[in-house]
N, C-alpha and C positions, 0 to 999 in steps of 0.2 A: 643445528646444534650438534656439537661433537658428541660422540658416544662414550668418550673417556670420562674418568672420574679423578678429580684432584683430591688427594688424601691429605687431610689436616694432620698436623703433627700430634695432636692429642690422641688420635686413634693409634698411631704407630707407637707412641710412648706407652700407651696402655699395654700393648703387646710386648714391647721390648722390656718393660718393667714387671710384667705379669701382675698388673694392677688387680687387686682382689675384686673391686667393685665393677670394673669396666672390661676386664679381659674377655669375658664370654661374649659380650655384645660386640666389641671392637673386632675380635677374631672372626666372629660369624659374619659381620658386615664385610670385612675385608675379603674373606673367602668367597662370599656370594658375588661380589663385584669383580673379583679377580677371575672368576669363572665366566662372567658375563661380558666383560669389556676390558679395556686396558686401563691401568692405573698410572698416576703421575704424581710427582712432587715438584716444587719449585725451589728457588734459592731461599725463600723465607722459611719454608718447612725444613729444608736441609740445615739451615742455621739454627733453628730451634732444636732440632735433633742433636746437633753437634755438641751441645753442652753435656750430653750424657756419655760421651766417648772421649778417650784420651787421644786417639789417632784417627785421622781421616779414613784410613784403610779399614778400621773397625766399623765405622759408620757405613762405608760403602759395602762391606760384607753383610751388615745387618739389613740394609735397605738397597739391595743390588739393582743396578741399572737394567738388568734383564727382567726384573719384575716391576720396576717403577721408572717410567720414562722421566727424564730430567727436562723440564720445560723452563725456558727463560721467561721472566716476568715481562709482559708486554708494556711498552711505554704508556699505552692507553690505560692499562690497569693501574699504573703508578699515579697517573692524573686522577683517575676515579677514586683511588684510595685516599688521596689528599683531600678531595672534595667531601668524601664521607667523613674524614677526620674533622674537617671544618664544621660539618653539620653536627657531629658528635659534641664538639666543644661548645657550639652555639646552643645546643640543647641542655647544657649544663654538665656534660661528661667531665669527670675530673681525673680519670685514670690517665697517667702521663704517656703510657705506651700501648694504646690499642691498635697502633698502626700495623703490626704484623698480621693481626686478624683481618684488618681492612684490606691489606695487600692480597692476602690469600683469597678473600671473598671477591675482590675486584678481578683478580686473575681468572677465577672460575667463571665469573659473569662475562667478562670480555671474551674469553675463549669459548663460551657456550658449553661449558662442561658442568657436570654435576659435582657437588662438593660432599665428600664423606667426612662428617664431623660429629662429635658428640656434644658440642657446645654451640647450639644453633641460634641462640637468642640474638646476638649481635648481627649475625648474618641475615636473619629474618628482618631485623630492623632496617639495615642499610642496603640490603640487596633483596627486596621483596619478590623479585622475579626469578631469583637464583634457585635452581632445583637442588634441594638439600636431601641428603641421606643422613638421617639423624634418629636417635632413639626416641621412642614415644614416651609419654609420661611414665609408664612402667618400663624402665629401661631393660628389663629382662626379655621383652618381646623380641622376636627375631627381626632383623633389619627388613624394612619394607622398601622395595624397589620403587624408584621414581617418585618418592613422596616428598612432601614439604614439611 
C-alpha cells in the first residue's frame, strides 16, 4: 500500500471557502496528513475545484503542485468506477452523476492510497476495503489516522 493520501475535493473546498461547519475538521485533517505523508489530487478533484476559480493559475496557486502531487487517473480505476456505477444503478441509485466520487474512490483503491474525505458513505459502500480518513459521527473530533 502506498503511504500517500488522495484528497477529496470536499476537504479542499471546505478550506478554500472557509466553510463554517467543516473548516476546523478539514484543516486539522489536512495538516495532520501533510505532516505525516504526501498528499495528492487527480484530474477529477482538479476539475471539481476548478469551478471555484476564474483562471487556472488561481487554482494552481491555491492547490500548489509543491504540496499536492498531481496523479493521473489509472485506466484500471476508470474501469472499476464504471463497474461501481453499474452496481449503483442496479441497486436503484437515481443520482445522474455519482461518477466523480466513484472515480476518486476507484483511483485511491487501485493506487493503494488512503482517501481523505468528509463524505464517506458512498466510498464505504462501493470500496469497503479502501482506507478512509473521514470524520466520526461527531465531526468535531480530531482526524483519526488510518481509520475507516
